[in-house]
TIRO-2110 file (N, C-alpha, C; in Angstrom, 1 decimal):
// TIRO-2110
88.6, 102.4, 68.9, N, 1, A
88.8, 103.7, 69.5, CA, 1, A
89.8, 104.6, 68.7, C, 1, A
89.4, 105.8, 68.6, N, 2, A
90.3, 106.8, 67.9, CA, 2, A
90.7, 107.8, 68.9, C, 2, A
91.9, 108.4, 68.6, N, 3, A
92.4, 109.5, 69.5, CA, 3, A
92.8, 110.7, 68.7, C, 3, A
92.5, 111.9, 69.2, N, 4, A
92.9, 113.1, 68.5, CA, 4, A
93.6, 114.0, 69.5, C, 4, A
94.9, 114.4, 69.2, N, 5, A
95.7, 115.2, 70.1, CA, 5, A
95.0, 116.6, 70.2, C, 5, A
94.8, 117.0, 71.5, N, 6, A
94.2, 118.3, 71.7, CA, 6, A
95.1, 119.3, 72.4, C, 6, A
96.2, 118.8, 73.0, N, 7, A
97.1, 119.7, 73.7, CA, 7, A
98.2, 119.0, 74.4, C, 7, A
98.8, 119.7, 75.3, N, 8, A
100.0, 119.1, 76.1, CA, 8, A
100.0, 119.7, 77.5, C, 8, A
100.6, 118.9, 78.4, N, 9, A
100.7, 119.3, 79.8, CA, 9, A
101.8, 120.3, 79.9, C, 9, A
101.4, 121.4, 80.6, N, 10, A
102.4, 122.5, 80.8, CA, 10, A
103.0, 122.4, 82.2, C, 10, A
102.3, 121.8, 83.2, N, 11, A
102.8, 121.7, 84.5, CA, 11, A
102.0, 120.6, 85.3, C, 11, A
102.6, 120.0, 86.3, N, 12, A
101.9, 119.1, 87.1, CA, 12, A
102.2, 119.4, 88.6, C, 12, A
101.1, 119.5, 89.4, N, 13, A
101.2, 119.9, 90.8, CA, 13, A
101.0, 118.6, 91.6, C, 13, A
102.1, 118.1, 92.1, N, 14, A
102.1, 116.8, 92.9, CA, 14, A
101.2, 116.8, 94.0, C, 14, A
101.2, 117.8, 94.8, N, 15, A
100.4, 117.8, 96.0, CA, 15, A
98.9, 117.9, 95.8, C, 15, A
98.5, 118.4, 94.6, N, 16, A
97.1, 118.5, 94.2, CA, 16, A
96.6, 117.4, 93.3, C, 16, A
97.6, 116.7, 92.6, N, 17, A
97.3, 115.7, 91.6, CA, 17, A
96.5, 116.4, 90.4, C, 17, A
97.1, 117.6, 90.0, N, 18, A
96.4, 118.4, 89.0, CA, 18, A
97.5, 118.7, 87.9, C, 18, A
97.1, 118.5, 86.6, N, 19, A
97.9, 118.8, 85.5, CA, 19, A
97.3, 120.0, 84.8, C, 19, A
98.1, 121.0, 84.4, N, 20, A
97.6, 122.1, 83.6, CA, 20, A
97.9, 121.7, 82.2, C, 20, A
96.9, 121.9, 81.3, N, 21, A
96.9, 121.5, 80.0, CA, 21, A
96.6, 122.6, 79.0, C, 21, A
97.5, 122.9, 78.1, N, 22, A
97.3, 123.9, 77.1, CA, 22, A
96.5, 123.3, 75.9, C, 22, A
95.3, 123.8, 75.6, N, 23, A
94.5, 123.3, 74.5, CA, 23, A
95.0, 123.9, 73.2, C, 23, A
95.4, 123.1, 72.3, N, 24, A
95.9, 123.7, 71.0, CA, 24, A
95.0, 123.4, 69.8, C, 24, A
94.2, 122.3, 69.9, N, 25, A
93.4, 121.9, 68.8, CA, 25, A
92.1, 121.2, 69.3, C, 25, A
91.0, 121.8, 68.9, N, 26, A
89.7, 121.2, 69.3, CA, 26, A
89.2, 121.6, 70.7, C, 26, A
88.2, 121.0, 71.2, N, 27, A
87.6, 121.3, 72.5, CA, 27, A
87.7, 120.1, 73.4, C, 27, A
87.8, 120.4, 74.7, N, 28, A
87.8, 119.4, 75.7, CA, 28, A
86.6, 119.7, 76.6, C, 28, A
85.8, 118.7, 76.8, N, 29, A
84.6, 118.8, 77.6, CA, 29, A
84.6, 118.0, 78.9, C, 29, A
83.9, 118.5, 79.9, N, 30, A
83.8, 117.7, 81.1, CA, 30, A
83.2, 116.4, 80.8, C, 30, A
83.7, 115.3, 81.3, N, 31, A
83.2, 114.0, 81.0, CA, 31, A
83.9, 113.2, 79.8, C, 31, A
84.7, 114.0, 79.1, N, 32, A
85.5, 113.4, 78.0, CA, 32, A
86.5, 112.4, 78.5, C, 32, A
86.8, 111.4, 77.8, N, 33, A
87.9, 110.4, 78.1, CA, 33, A
89.2, 111.0, 77.4, C, 33, A
90.2, 111.1, 78.2, N, 34, A
91.5, 111.6, 77.7, CA, 34, A
92.6, 110.5, 77.9, C, 34, A
93.6, 110.6, 77.0, N, 35, A
94.8, 109.7, 77.1, CA, 35, A
96.0, 110.7, 77.3, C, 35, A
96.7, 110.5, 78.4, N, 36, A
97.9, 111.3, 78.6, CA, 36, A
99.1, 110.4, 78.4, C, 36, A
100.0, 110.8, 77.5, N, 37, A
101.1, 110.0, 77.1, CA, 37, A
102.4, 110.8, 77.0, C, 37, A
103.4, 110.2, 77.5, N, 38, A
104.7, 110.9, 77.4, CA, 38, A
105.8, 109.9, 77.6, C, 38, A
107.0, 110.4, 78.0, N, 39, A
108.2, 109.6, 78.2, CA, 39, A
108.0, 108.5, 79.2, C, 39, A
107.3, 108.8, 80.3, N, 40, A
107.1, 107.8, 81.3, CA, 40, A
105.6, 107.8, 81.7, C, 40, A
104.7, 108.6, 81.1, N, 41, A
103.3, 108.6, 81.4, CA, 41, A
102.5, 107.9, 80.3, C, 41, A
101.5, 107.2, 80.7, N, 42, A
100.6, 106.5, 79.7, CA, 42, A
99.4, 106.0, 80.4, C, 42, A
98.3, 106.9, 80.5, N, 43, A
97.1, 106.5, 81.1, CA, 43, A
95.9, 107.1, 80.5, C, 43, A
94.8, 106.5, 80.7, N, 44, A
93.5, 107.0, 80.2, CA, 44, A
92.6, 107.3, 81.4, C, 44, A
91.9, 108.4, 81.3, N, 45, A
90.9, 108.7, 82.4, CA, 45, A
89.8, 109.6, 81.9, C, 45, A
88.8, 109.7, 82.7, N, 46, A
87.6, 110.6, 82.4, CA, 46, A
87.9, 111.9, 83.1, C, 46, A
87.5, 113.0, 82.4, N, 47, A
87.6, 114.3, 83.0, CA, 47, A
86.5, 114.5, 84.0, C, 47, A
86.8, 114.5, 85.3, N, 48, A
85.8, 114.6, 86.3, CA, 48, A
85.7, 116.1, 86.8, C, 48, A
86.8, 116.9, 86.7, N, 49, A
86.8, 118.3, 87.0, CA, 49, A
87.8, 119.0, 86.2, C, 49, A
87.4, 120.3, 85.8, N, 50, A
88.3, 121.1, 85.0, CA, 50, A
88.1, 122.5, 85.4, C, 50, A
89.2, 123.3, 85.5, N, 51, A
89.1, 124.7, 85.9, CA, 51, A
89.9, 125.5, 85.0, C, 51, A
89.4, 126.7, 84.8, N, 52, A
90.1, 127.8, 84.0, CA, 52, A
90.1, 129.0, 84.9, C, 52, A
91.3, 129.5, 85.2, N, 53, A
91.5, 130.6, 86.1, CA, 53, A
90.8, 130.4, 87.4, C, 53, A
90.9, 129.3, 88.0, N, 54, A
90.3, 128.9, 89.3, CA, 54, A
88.8, 128.9, 89.3, C, 54, A
88.2, 128.8, 88.1, N, 55, A
86.7, 128.6, 88.1, CA, 55, A
86.4, 127.4, 87.3, C, 55, A
85.4, 126.6, 87.8, N, 56, A
85.0, 125.4, 87.1, CA, 56, A
84.4, 125.7, 85.8, C, 56, A
84.8, 124.9, 84.8, N, 57, A
84.3, 125.1, 83.4, CA, 57, A
83.9, 123.7, 82.8, C, 57, A
83.0, 123.8, 81.9, N, 58, A
82.5, 122.5, 81.2, CA, 58, A
83.2, 122.3, 79.9, C, 58, A
83.8, 123.4, 79.3, N, 59, A
84.4, 123.3, 78.0, CA, 59, A
85.7, 124.1, 78.0, C, 59, A
86.7, 123.6, 77.4, N, 60, A
88.0, 124.3, 77.2, CA, 60, A
88.2, 124.4, 75.7, C, 60, A
88.7, 125.5, 75.2, N, 61, A
88.9, 125.8, 73.7, CA, 61, A
90.3, 126.1, 73.5, C, 61, A
90.7, 126.1, 72.2, N, 62, A
92.1, 126.4, 71.8, CA, 62, A
92.6, 127.7, 72.5, C, 62, A
93.8, 127.7, 73.1, N, 63, A
94.3, 128.8, 73.7, CA, 63, A
94.1, 128.8, 75.2, C, 63, A
93.2, 128.0, 75.7, N, 64, A
92.9, 127.9, 77.1, CA, 64, A
94.0, 127.0, 77.8, C, 64, A
94.3, 127.4, 79.0, N, 65, A
95.2, 126.5, 79.9, CA, 65, A
94.3, 126.1, 81.1, C, 65, A
93.9, 124.8, 81.1, N, 66, A
93.0, 124.4, 82.2, CA, 66, A
93.7, 123.4, 83.1, C, 66, A
93.2, 123.5, 84.4, N, 67, A
93.7, 122.5, 85.4, CA, 67, A
92.8, 121.3, 85.4, C, 67, A
93.3, 120.1, 85.3, N, 68, A
92.6, 118.9, 85.3, CA, 68, A
93.1, 118.0, 86.4, C, 68, A
92.2, 117.5, 87.3, N, 69, A
92.5, 116.5, 88.3, CA, 69, A
92.9, 115.2, 87.6, C, 69, A
94.0, 114.6, 87.9, N, 70, A
94.5, 113.4, 87.3, CA, 70, A
94.6, 112.2, 88.3, C, 70, A
94.4, 111.0, 87.7, N, 71, A
94.4, 109.8, 88.5, CA, 71, A
95.9, 109.4, 88.7, C, 71, A
96.7, 109.8, 87.8, N, 72, A
98.1, 109.3, 87.9, CA, 72, A
99.0, 110.6, 87.6, C, 72, A
100.3, 110.4, 87.8, N, 73, A
101.3, 111.5, 87.6, CA, 73, A
101.5, 111.8, 86.2, C, 73, A
101.4, 113.1, 85.8, N, 74, A
101.6, 113.5, 84.5, CA, 74, A
102.9, 114.4, 84.5, C, 74, A
103.5, 114.6, 83.4, N, 75, A
104.7, 115.4, 83.3, CA, 75, A
104.6, 116.5, 82.3, C, 75, A
105.4, 117.5, 82.4, N, 76, A
105.5, 118.6, 81.4, CA, 76, A
105.8, 118.0, 80.1, C, 76, A
105.1, 118.5, 79.0, N, 77, A
105.2, 118.1, 77.6, CA, 77, A
104.6, 116.8, 77.3, C, 77, A
103.9, 116.1, 78.3, N, 78, A
103.1, 115.0, 77.9, CA, 78, A
102.0, 115.4, 76.9, C, 78, A
101.7, 114.5, 76.0, N, 79, A
100.7, 114.8, 75.0, CA, 79, A
99.4, 114.4, 75.5, C, 79, A
98.3, 115.2, 75.2, N, 80, A
97.0, 114.9, 75.7, CA, 80, A
96.1, 114.7, 74.5, C, 80, A
95.4, 113.5, 74.5, N, 81, A
94.5, 113.1, 73.4, CA, 81, A
93.1, 113.0, 74.0, C, 81, A
92.1, 113.3, 73.1, N, 82, A
90.7, 112.9, 73.4, CA, 82, A
90.5, 111.6, 72.8, C, 82, A
89.9, 110.7, 73.6, N, 83, A
89.6, 109.3, 73.1, CA, 83, A
88.1, 109.2, 72.7, C, 83, A
87.8, 108.8, 71.5, N, 84, A
86.4, 108.6, 71.0, CA, 84, A
86.1, 107.2, 70.8, C, 84, A
END
């Protein structure tokens, strides 16, 4: 398995279990496997839903800040990788 960093978490909403992720490099697609890693975070999950400005999207590109439903708690500045 290889990983490529595509962005970082900018905020986490506890009550929604949603992380906002700023995409800085590459594209993120619905169904991609991601690895979120930080000081206390370290988990892998599949992207089941992704929103850009409160609208569902299938692809996020550099410069986008998307909301992603997460299975575990993420924190600001956690690194986000796409797993291949």
